[in-house]
GUTORRO-794949 format. One line per field, with one value per residue (C-alpha): residue number from 1; x, y, z; residue in one letter. Coordinates in Angstrom, 3 decimals, m for minus. Layout:
<sites>
k [NUM:...];
xx [X:...];
yy [Y:...];
zz [Z:...];
r [a:...];
</sites>
This chain:
<sites>
k [1:2:3:4:5:6:7:8:9:10:11:12:13:14:15:16:17:18:19:20:21:22:23:24:25:26:27:28:29:30:31:32:33:34:35:36:37:38:39:40:41:42:43:44:45:46:47:48:49:50:51:52:53:54:55:56:57:58:59:60:61:62:63:64:65:66:67:68:69:70:71:72:73:74:75:76:77:78:79:80:81:82:83:84:85:86:87:88:89:90:91:92:93:94:95:96:97:98:99:100:101:102:103:104:105:106:107:108:109:110:111:112:113:114:115:116:117:118:119:120:121:122:123:124:125:126:127:128:129:130:131:132:133:134:135:136:137:138:139:140:141:142:143:144:145:146:147:148:149:150:151:152:153:154:155:156:157:158:159:160:161:162:163:164:165:166:167:168:169:170:171:172:173:174:175:176:177:178:179:180:181:182:183:184:185:186:187:188:189:190:191:192:193:194:195:196:197:198:199:200:201:202:203:204:205:206:207:208:209:210:211:212:213:214:215:216:217:218:219:220:221:222:223:224:225:226:227:228:229:230:231:232:233:234:235:236:237:238:239:240:241:242:243:244:245:246:247:248:249:250:251:252:253:254:255:256:257:258:259:260:261:262:263:264:265:266:267:268:269:270:271:272:273:274:275:276:277:278:279:280:281:282:283:284:285:286:287:288:289:290:291:292:293:294:295:296:297:298:299:300:301:302:303:304:305:306:307:308:309:310:311:312:313:314:315:316:317:318:319:320:321:322];
xx [12.936:13.448:11.067:10.075:8.046:4.920:2.977:m0.306:m3.084:m4.587:m3.307:m2.344:m2.829:0.902:2.313:5.555:6.103:5.538:7.845:10.268:9.760:9.980:13.502:14.931:13.872:15.035:17.996:15.687:15.075:11.634:10.695:7.674:4.868:2.965:2.421:2.410:5.586:7.173:7.776:11.142:10.301:6.750:7.986:6.102:2.886:3.066:3.993:7.332:9.431:11.583:15.314:15.823:13.572:15.215:18.736:17.283:17.071:17.839:15.092:14.717:12.135:10.673:11.100:12.802:10.265:10.172:6.709:5.910:6.495:4.079:5.283:3.193:2.723:4.287:7.071:7.041:6.734:10.197:12.063:10.256:12.068:15.081:15.282:13.929:16.602:19.789:18.691:18.206:21.410:22.843:21.605:18.728:15.164:12.871:9.737:7.334:5.458:2.378:m1.078:m1.389:m2.739:m2.126:1.532:1.580:m0.836:1.557:5.180:3.664:1.316:2.327:0.489:0.211:2.840:0.221:2.655:3.654:1.101:1.884:2.360:0.423:m2.909:m2.185:m2.328:m5.804:m7.747:m5.394:m6.975:m11.190:m10.925:m10.282:m12.825:m15.454:m14.828:m14.333:m18.160:m18.221:m14.879:m15.660:m19.263:m16.819:m14.877:m18.288:m18.862:m16.713:m15.230:m17.688:m15.367:m12.576:m14.623:m16.259:m13.040:m11.776:m12.763:m14.522:m12.498:m8.767:m8.163:m4.680:m6.180:m9.696:m8.129:m4.870:m7.715:m9.516:m5.565:m4.856:m8.413:m7.596:m4.334:m4.579:m8.912:m8.396:m9.744:m7.504:m9.245:m8.471:m4.978:m5.061:m6.669:m3.699:m1.226:2.036:3.622:6.462:8.447:8.471:9.449:7.488:5.350:3.571:1.467:1.057:m2.103:m2.741:m6.127:m7.580:m11.195:m12.723:m13.700:m9.654:m8.524:m10.620:m8.615:m5.301:m5.669:m6.381:m3.993:m1.439:m2.447:m2.010:1.515:2.195:0.961:3.590:6.487:6.450:3.744:2.493:5.747:6.826:3.988:4.806:8.683:7.144:5.160:8.198:10.232:7.032:4.539:1.272:m0.648:m1.923:0.983:1.645:3.528:0.828:m2.453:m2.838:m4.857:m2.830:m0.876:m4.176:m5.628:m2.791:m2.096:m5.247:m5.081:m1.791:m3.680:m5.987:m9.282:m9.632:m8.759:m6.696:m9.285:m11.532:m8.294:m7.580:m11.049:m11.184:m7.770:m9.069:m12.390:m10.762:m7.610:m10.907:m11.950:m8.886:m8.707:m11.971:m11.137:m8.020:m9.872:m12.380:m9.570:m7.173:m10.472:m10.191:m6.697:m6.384:m3.641:m3.296:m2.693:m4.908:m3.772:m4.382:m1.675:m1.024:m0.398:3.041:4.946:1.935:3.227:6.661:6.416:3.998:6.858:9.411:8.290:7.132:10.890:12.625:10.515:7.387:5.217:1.787:m1.802:m4.514:m5.510:m8.037:m6.831:m4.033:m2.053:m3.386:m5.881:m8.698:m8.069:m10.347:m13.639:m13.244:m15.752:m18.050];
yy [m19.946:m16.401:m13.742:m10.550:m7.470:m6.380:m2.563:m2.465:0.043:2.752:5.952:8.265:6.166:6.766:4.176:6.121:6.716:3.082:1.892:4.047:3.085:m0.069:0.245:1.841:m0.874:m3.828:m2.553:m2.910:m1.733:m1.019:m2.437:m1.171:m2.787:0.597:0.625:4.067:5.207:2.429:5.558:7.948:11.569:12.422:11.431:14.082:13.372:9.776:10.363:8.227:8.548:12.160:12.043:12.456:9.758:7.177:8.614:6.932:3.278:1.697:1.874:m0.271:m0.327:3.438:5.279:3.105:2.857:5.137:7.071:4.900:1.477:m0.603:m3.105:m6.215:m7.957:m11.126:m8.712:m6.908:m9.910:m11.081:m8.160:m7.266:m11.082:m10.632:m6.914:m9.690:m12.124:m9.628:m7.557:m11.064:m11.723:m8.279:m9.259:m6.421:m7.387:m6.746:m4.644:m4.843:m1.227:m0.363:m0.066:m2.591:m5.638:m7.360:m6.881:m8.419:m11.156:m11.785:m11.590:m13.879:m16.482:m16.810:m15.686:m17.791:m17.139:m15.765:m15.906:m12.758:m10.939:m9.563:m5.851:m5.308:m6.864:m4.750:m1.633:m2.919:m3.478:0.077:1.720:m0.172:1.751:4.723:4.482:2.860:3.904:2.990:1.523:m0.448:m1.923:m3.032:m4.953:m6.053:m7.472:m8.303:m10.892:m13.083:m12.575:m11.624:m11.951:m9.862:m7.033:m7.128:m6.314:m3.536:0.091:0.745:3.611:1.518:1.398:m0.693:m3.101:m3.496:m3.404:m6.293:m9.023:m8.518:m9.113:m11.654:m13.532:m13.097:m14.071:m17.136:m18.411:m17.748:m15.298:m13.406:m14.966:m18.841:m17.321:m16.287:m19.823:m21.809:m19.500:m20.864:m19.311:m17.621:m15.985:m18.850:m16.830:m15.950:m12.954:m10.738:m8.312:m5.342:m3.470:1.247:1.856:5.357:5.551:7.174:10.794:10.844:9.490:12.305:14.941:12.925:13.091:16.665:17.737:15.788:17.379:20.409:19.529:17.832:21.315:23.205:20.773:21.387:18.774:20.975:22.208:18.267:17.128:19.692:18.416:15.084:16.101:17.383:13.926:12.032:14.361:11.355:11.961:9.013:7.011:4.540:6.697:10.439:8.434:7.458:9.786:12.816:13.516:12.980:16.049:18.152:17.494:18.556:21.596:22.431:21.786:24.626:21.804:22.532:25.539:24.208:24.904:21.960:19.639:19.543:18.412:15.874:14.534:14.386:12.794:10.407:9.442:9.118:6.502:4.683:4.301:3.451:0.763:m0.508:m0.408:m3.200:m5.277:m5.538:m6.596:m10.172:m10.251:m12.755:m12.312:m9.150:m7.224:m3.927:m0.571:3.071:5.441:6.383:2.894:2.433:1.995:m0.754:m1.937:m2.208:m4.159:m6.631:m6.960:m7.534:m9.979:m11.502:m11.116:m13.015:m15.321:m16.180:m14.973:m13.456:m12.972:m13.695:m11.082:m8.964:m11.070:m10.940:m7.415:m5.569:m3.491:m4.223:m1.972:1.341:0.962:0.578:3.654:3.065];
zz [12.937:11.393:12.663:11.423:12.249:10.027:11.115:8.307:8.353:6.805:4.918:7.247:10.748:12.297:10.951:9.871:13.373:15.025:12.687:13.799:17.668:16.314:14.683:17.414:20.082:17.939:15.270:13.126:9.242:7.652:4.144:2.353:1.296:m0.456:m3.137:m3.979:m2.299:m4.377:m6.979:m7.188:m7.791:m5.584:m1.620:m0.767:m2.160:m1.755:1.640:1.907:5.559:5.131:4.276:7.979:9.358:6.560:8.376:11.310:10.728:7.071:5.025:1.871:m1.563:m1.177:m4.727:m6.712:m9.481:m12.231:m12.746:m16.469:m15.522:m13.653:m11.203:m9.903:m6.436:m7.697:m8.687:m5.519:m3.708:m4.980:m4.577:m0.494:m0.201:m1.026:0.560:4.034:4.143:3.056:6.251:8.262:6.864:8.360:11.941:11.695:12.284:9.453:9.867:6.791:6.768:5.143:3.501:0.141:1.141:m1.907:m1.914:1.705:1.116:m2.009:0.485:3.335:1.704:m2.370:m5.488:m8.639:m10.922:m14.267:m16.978:m18.645:m20.818:m24.078:m23.753:m27.370:m25.409:m22.225:m24.862:m26.267:m23.093:m21.979:m25.159:m24.639:m21.366:m22.857:m25.706:m23.368:m20.122:m16.927:m15.991:m18.709:m18.835:m14.586:m15.564:m18.063:m15.218:m12.997:m15.659:m16.104:m11.966:m9.767:m6.157:m7.560:m9.300:m5.501:m4.479:m6.990:m7.443:m10.421:m11.330:m10.961:m14.332:m13.535:m11.520:m13.785:m17.092:m15.464:m14.460:m17.937:m20.023:m17.990:m18.514:m21.859:m22.825:m20.080:m20.115:m16.038:m13.653:m11.152:m8.168:m9.659:m9.958:m6.745:m4.933:m6.604:m4.655:m3.183:0.010:m0.679:2.533:4.839:8.164:11.296:11.600:14.001:12.550:13.952:12.929:13.336:13.296:15.180:15.247:12.034:13.148:14.153:11.415:9.304:10.957:10.838:6.741:6.705:8.827:6.436:2.641:4.461:5.316:1.929:0.253:2.614:2.098:m1.684:m2.925:m6.302:m6.826:m7.029:m9.229:m11.669:m11.414:m12.040:m14.674:m16.761:m16.521:m17.161:m19.582:m19.145:m16.685:m16.964:m15.821:m12.952:m10.715:m11.543:m11.172:m7.659:m5.355:m4.443:m8.080:m9.903:m8.270:m8.365:m11.864:m12.629:m11.256:m12.327:m16.061:m15.151:m14.382:m11.125:m9.067:m5.556:m3.113:m5.563:m5.884:m1.962:m2.036:m3.507:m2.698:0.743:m0.494:m2.261:0.294:2.748:0.461:m0.622:3.723:4.217:1.446:3.445:6.309:5.327:3.268:6.952:8.833:6.552:7.645:10.146:13.377:13.499:17.445:16.798:18.507:17.482:17.306:20.810:21.676:20.473:23.959:24.117:20.529:21.660:24.051:22.024:19.627:22.059:23.880:21.115:19.251:22.677:23.734:21.284:23.867:22.009:23.470:21.237:19.471:21.212:24.120:27.425:27.954:24.884:24.512:22.381:19.349:18.694:16.262:12.908:11.768:8.409];
r [m:d:k:i:l:c:l:l:g:p:t:g:a:g:k:t:e:a:a:l:a:l:a:q:a:f:t:g:a:v:v:n:f:d:s:r:q:v:y:r:d:i:p:i:t:t:a:q:p:t:p:e:e:q:t:r:c:p:h:r:l:y:g:f:l:s:l:s:e:t:i:s:a:g:v:y:a:a:q:a:s:s:a:i:h:e:t:l:a:a:g:l:v:p:i:l:v:g:g:t:g:l:y:l:r:a:l:l:e:g:l:a:p:i:p:d:i:p:p:t:l:r:a:t:f:f:a:a:w:d:q:l:g:a:p:v:m:h:d:k:l:r:a:i:d:p:p:y:a:a:k:v:h:p:n:d:r:q:r:v:t:r:a:l:e:v:y:e:a:t:g:r:t:l:s:e:w:h:a:a:a:t:t:a:l:g:l:s:c:l:k:l:g:i:r:p:a:k:p:a:l:d:r:r:l:a:r:r:i:e:s:m:l:h:a:g:a:l:d:e:v:r:n:a:l:t:i:c:p:d:r:r:a:p:g:l:s:g:i:g:c:a:e:l:a:a:c:l:a:g:e:t:d:l:a:e:a:k:r:l:w:l:a:n:t:k:a:y:a:k:r:q:v:t:w:f:k:k:e:s:g:v:h:w:f:s:p:e:e:i:p:g:m:v:k:l:a:g:d:w:l:a:l:g:l:c:p:r:p:g:q:g:a:l:p:p:g:p:p:a:g:g];
</sites>
């Protein structure tokens, strides 16, 4: 059976550096599974690999989607599956890299084929969100689908309205659709996780925001808004873009935008850690343990040897923090 590597973890943990080390060691190609890094025109603000980093090995599914477009987990999984099989056909090792747990689940485990939702219905729920507000809409979701509502942040407009529109159109909750999922990829996968201790991750996130601003994130968002003036567009409503767009609109100053950006990023990283705690079979490493990660991957690729997570040659991962 063909094999793939999967590198997961919270935002800012150091996945890009580790992915490049794996790609160099095993002649690999990186396949993105981060829901923000699929957008073009905002590579700095979404922390996509730099052009120099992307010259070091092939990179797939970065910056291909316009700012006004959405992409479901199911559509992503179909595109990622094609990219993975093309990578294997080229004689390269696919290395999945990202932090969007739902994308990874859709790819490795499959999602049920939810019917297309009429655009008019989607527009109706978007309008309801604007009229009623986030708390009311999240309460509506909690009333029909408590398990899914517990996983979704109340301010996540895209996922809350998506769940409501699916229920309205099909009479089934997203939890019910997900329970009916079928296997998608069917390949052997080694899951490698990077998870710094919380104080270290917080410092990394603060430094990264400063680096993004130094690299031109504010000008990048300003230019993106000329391409897509709707600040609520899927590509511009995410963390980083939203705070800088508010700054550019005069609603806050840069210092406050940075504070909110960091606070929202920390909260997002915490949710990612919580999600990935439930992911089975992950071998956890700290950012300093890349050589050990490469060693484990090499043994698995060559001989199929792999200790149980947390046992054998692999040192225990650091605590996740709160």
